[in-house]
N, C-alpha and C positions, 0 to 999 in steps of 0.2 A: 504492498500501499505506500504510495507516494502522498505525502502531506503537507500543505504549503499554509502559510498565515498571508494574509492579504489584509491592509489597511487602504481605506479610501473615504473619502469627505460622503458622500452615500452610497447608498446598499448596490443602486443600479451599477455605480461606479463598478464595484467591489465585484460585483456580478461578471464585469466586461473582464475585467483584470482575470479573473478565474477562467471563464471562456477561451478567453484568448490564448492563455500557457496550459491548462489542463484540457479544455474542450468540452465539448455539451455533456458529455458523460461523467463528467466531476459531479462529485457528492457532497455538499456543503453539512460537516460536521458539526460548527458550532457558530453562533456570531453574537455579535455583543457590539454597545456602544461605547465606548471610550473617549476620554478627555484628557486634551495635549495643553501644558503651557498653562498661562492663566498666572493672575496674580491675588494670593489671599481669596481663592476662588472665583475671581471675575474674570473676564474676557476668556474663558477656556474653548478651547477649539474644539469641534465635535466631530468626533472621527466613529466608523464601522470597520469594526475589525471582525475579519472570515476565516474559519479555519475550513481549509475545501481538501479533497482528497480525491486521488485515481486509482483504480487496479491497473498493476504493472501492466498486466496483458492486455487489458483495452489503451493503454497509454500506447504501446506497441504498434499495435494495431492502428492507432491513429495516425504515427508518426509514419508508418508505413506508406498507409493509403495517400498522407501528404507528399513524401517522396515519388511514387507514384503518378500523381498529379502533376507533378512537375517536370517529368520527362517526358520527351516529343516522340522517342519510340521507346517500345513499342506503345500501339493504341493503349489509351486505358482500360483497366479491366471492368467489366460488366458490373453494373450497380446490385444484381439482381442478391448479391450475398449480404452486402453491407444493408441492406432495404430490409432482408430478412432478420439478420442481426436487431437492426433497430426496433422492427415489431415484436420481436419475442422479448427483448428488453420491455418495450412498450408493454405487454402483455402479463410480464413479472413484476413490472411496477404495481400495476394494476391490481393483481392477484395481492402484493403487498399490500396495499391501500384497503382493501377488501378485509383481508386477516386482521387486522389492526384493526378496523372499524367492528371487527367481529369479537375481539377482546375485548375492545372497550366496553360492550354491551352486554359483554359475558361478565366481567366485574361488577358494570352496575346491577346486573339482578343478581349477583352472589350479595352486594351490599343490601342490596335492598331486603333479599331473605333474610339477612344476618340481622336486621332490625324489624323484621315483620310483626314482634310483637307490640310495638309501639304505635299510637294513633300516628295518621296521616300527617301532621305537621312536625310532629317530634322527629319521624322517622327523614323529612324532609333538612331537617337542621342537621342531624347524623349524618346524612349523605353528604352534605355542604363540608362539614365539619373534616369529614373524611378524605374529602379532594384537598382538603389543606393539609392534611396526611397527619391530622392527630388520633395518636394510638386509641385503639379498640377498647382498651381496659378504661381510657378515661371516658369517650364515648359512650359505652355500656352505662356507667357511674350518672353520666349527664343525662342519658336518656330515662333511667330511674327516678333521677332528681326531677326533669320535666313533668312526667308523667303525675307523679305527686302533684306540682303546682297546678296541673290540670285539674285533679280529681278535687282539690280545695277551693277549685272557683276563681284561680287570677287570671286564667284565660279567656273568661268572659268579659273582664273589666277593660281589656287593652286593646287596641289595633294588633293585626297577630306580628307585625314586623316590630313593632314596640316592643311587643312582651317578647319576641324572642332574644332581641337585643339584651334586653332587660334580664329577663332570666339567666340566661348564660352569663351574663356581668355576674348577677348572685353567684352563680353556682363557682367560677373559677375563684372569685373573694374568699370562698369555702374551702373549694378546692387546694389552694394555694397558701393557706391559712399557715403561719409560721415560718415562710418561705420568704425571706426579707428583700424586696426588691428596692429601687431607687435610685439616683445618682450618688455622687463624691460625699460622704460624712463629714469630710473634712476634719475628723479626729484623729486621724494619723498624717504624720508629716509626709512621709511619702507615700507617690501613688503610682504604683507598677502595674507594667500593660506588658502583657505574655500571650504568646501564643504563636501557632503556625505560620511560614510565610504564605505571603499574597492576602492577608484577610484584611489591610489597612492597618496596624497597630499607629505607625508614625501617623497619618493625618487624624488618626481618632485621639491621639495624645494629644494632638495640637487643640483640636477642639475642646477637649476637657481644659487643658491650659488655660486657653482663650475666655473661659468660661469664669475661669478663678481669676485672672487678670482684669478682665471687662466688667464684669459683673460682681465678683466680691471685692476688688481694690487690693487683691492679695501680693506678696510679694513673692514670686517664686522662682524656680531656677529648672534648667535641665540637665539630665545625665542621660550620655547613650550609652547601652554595652554592645549595639549594632556595628562592629568594627568591617563585617563581612562583607559589604556594600557600600562604597566610597557616598556613590547617591544618596544611601539615608542617610548618613551623618549630616550631607549636604543641605537635604531636604530639612532636617530636624533645624539646623542652624539657620537656614531663611526662615523657618516659624520664629527663631527666637530671635532675628534680628527684628522681623516686624512687630512681635509681643515685647519688645526692648526689654530681654531677660538673657544672662547667661547659659551658655551651656558647655559640658566636661564631657569628653571622651572618655570612657575608662575601659582598660585590655585586663586588669586581674583585680583581686579582691585590695590591692595593696591602693591601685588607682582608685579603687570605689569607698575605701576608706578617707583617702584624702578627699574626693571630691565632697563627701559628707563633714567633714570638719571645714570645709572651705565657706559650704552651705549653711551651717550652724543657725546663724540669725535669718535665714529665709522662712515664711511661714509655710511653704511646701514647695517638694522637690518633685519632680514628675520623672520616671525612669522608661525610657525607651530600650528593648529588646531587640535579639536579632531573633528574624522569623526563620528556624531551620526547618528540617524534618521532624517532629517532635514525636513521629512515631517512634525512632530511637531512643533508648531510655538515657542513651549518655549525652545527648544533648543537652536533657534536663539537669543533666549532672553537670555538665560544664556550666551552665546557665549559675547554678548552685556555687562553684567555687569564686564567681565574679560577685554576686549579689548577696547581701546577708539578711536573708529573708526575714528574719527576726527584730529586725530593726524598725520597728513603729513602722511598719509598713500593710499598705489598703492593697490587695493584688486584685486585677482585673482580668480574665481570661477572656481572648478576642475569639469569637466563634464569626465564620461567613454561613449565612442563611444558605448559600447558595453550595453548600458542603451536605455531604449523604450525613444522614444521622448516625450511621456505625461509626462513619472517622471522626463526627463530634467526640461520640463516647471514646473511643481509644485516645483522643487527643484529652478530653477531662481525665482519663484515668492517669495518662503519663504525668499530668500536673499534679496530682494528687498529694504528693510529698511535698510539692512549693506551698499548697494553701491556697484556696482560691476563696476570694471573698464576693466577688457578684462577675457575671457574665455582662460582656458587651456583643451583641448581637449586630454583624454589619452588613453592608449587600441587600439591604432590604429594598432597595429601588431595582434589585436584577433577580426578583423572584416574586410570585404571585402565590407562595404557599410557604405560610410560617409556622406549622402545626410543632416541627422540630422543637421549635422554640419551648413550647408548654412542656413536651416530652421529656427534653432533657433535665428542665428544670425541677420536675415532676419526679423523675428518676433519682437525682443526684442530692436533692434538697437546697437547691444553690439559686438564689433569685438574680433577676437581669438588671441591670443599673442604666444601660442605655441601648438603640440602635441605632444605627446611622443610615443614612438615607442618600447617601451620594457623597462626593468628593470636595464639595465646598466648605470651605473654615470659613468660621464657626459656626455656620447656620443647620448644614446636615447631620443633626444630630439631636435626638428627641429622650428625654428621660422616663423610664417605665416606671408603671405601678399597674396594680392589677386593673384598673380600669384602661389603661393604653392596651395593657395584653387581650384584652376582651373584644375591644373596637379592632385591633389587626384583624385577629380572628373573625371577626363578624362585619368587618365594612362591606363587604361584598355581598352580603346574605340579602335578598328578601323574598318576600312569601310570593309562590305561586298559586 
């Protein structure tokens, strides 16, 4: 499989580049919107990033056909075989599309059978949240709760949409009881952000620091241990310059202690860490050799909502030895399902501090609480 990434100002332009290089048989594996340049979240340029692939055999056939067409002699081969192949491919794509639709229908029917003991409106709410990828165990508890509410007459007093949103909110208040969510407490001096590569730790840290400086009028500083990427250090230095705060780069525990001593008169110190493959315990151990996690530390684990839930669990497990105070969920704007958020919170009994909705600093961040979590899960629901 030949795989290549393309960037262009629009999807049409990106597709033109894919077709020009890989041909009409190329398959689009992924596409997303990215932003480049800008200043403090302003004047960023929107780009479309497309990852495309083509089977080597198909690519060889395309190249060979191109060579044949450019030769003067012998005469170009008959088009019967290519037309036949294209027809077969179109037929295969049609079959694949029908199979996909059939699988979706079966999945929907299975879900309906799964919740058939509940009344129609409760089934509808549960099916909606199942599409949000909320775990079945939570859904069954919610279903039983909603049936109880119907039995005591709450359903008759409210419009159906309003009733659904209100009751799901009330259920989540009870379900998350004892799991504390909310933003920075400002009770500890050191604010530490950890997590795997590519989840947006540095940008998220800058958003949190901006709140402390702009809204709370606090005296803060930055420490970074991300010495693996020069770009990451420069990015944090840029944010530090815009906020007019100092930054120290540390390579080992002695450097960290010196930085702590230097910033002893500051209200809070925000610590950025390297993004590594934290499925390997070695990298977590390396982090503990640089940072003193016992030192008045409030630690936030950053997870991307575009990640698989099982990957989230593995990352959480690896960081358990460090100690996690809250989660920060990023890339809310890149997905339409948020169930994994409540699933992992329920499973490990750790709340959410923030969700981020883009790359603009300091705007694209929302402080989380039970009401906000319920709103995110139900914002697309309407009674049919």
